[in-house]
C-alpha angles and dihedrals in degrees: 000000000000119000117186120202113161124189108205116195117195126172110244126204115264121179111205090193093065099064116144117208126199128188114272121210106210099216136084114251116231117238088198121040118012120261123201113245092206115160097339097121106128130175124330115278127225107201090204088064092055104033105033123060097172108035096176092057100037128097140170125239132182120231122231120192140014104270094112102044094117087061091052094256113129138184111289095014116143115234127202109215128192115205094189095067121093107235117237143176110312097011118137105233141182106231134183105218114187088337098312124107120233137169112224144141114264110229137164129216116186089342093306114122120230135183104224123201124218095228125070089221089070120062124224115262116231111217097224124141088347126116106236127184120192106218092191149302118279107237101172140014121212104206120194120213100184127070093359096154101050 
């Protein structure tokens, strides 16, 4: 059996002059009892510096649908994807499967690769006799809490 998983790395444009910095509060926020932020504002924070290790091979993509909700990925979430990483067991990937893009978890059963959904309503997809390109490994999910259903 032939299983084709291709990792395609392409250099993407990154403009170092267009960095956007936001204030960074150098404390951990409590998820229990409130903690005063006070005068903890430190230096400006560039999210690229903290979230993106390989800027020239990283891109953003918006999710559509509910097939990954059990992985905490919801409709309209913004994913940060790194094309320079080699995908492995359990990685969430963006894959082009027979020409269509999908976000799934890469898994292997008995050496056979599958694209597993995060919703029992969607079956896993066996990568068998299908040309599959991995467009990158999802490294972060930006999940919006306000105005999700507009």
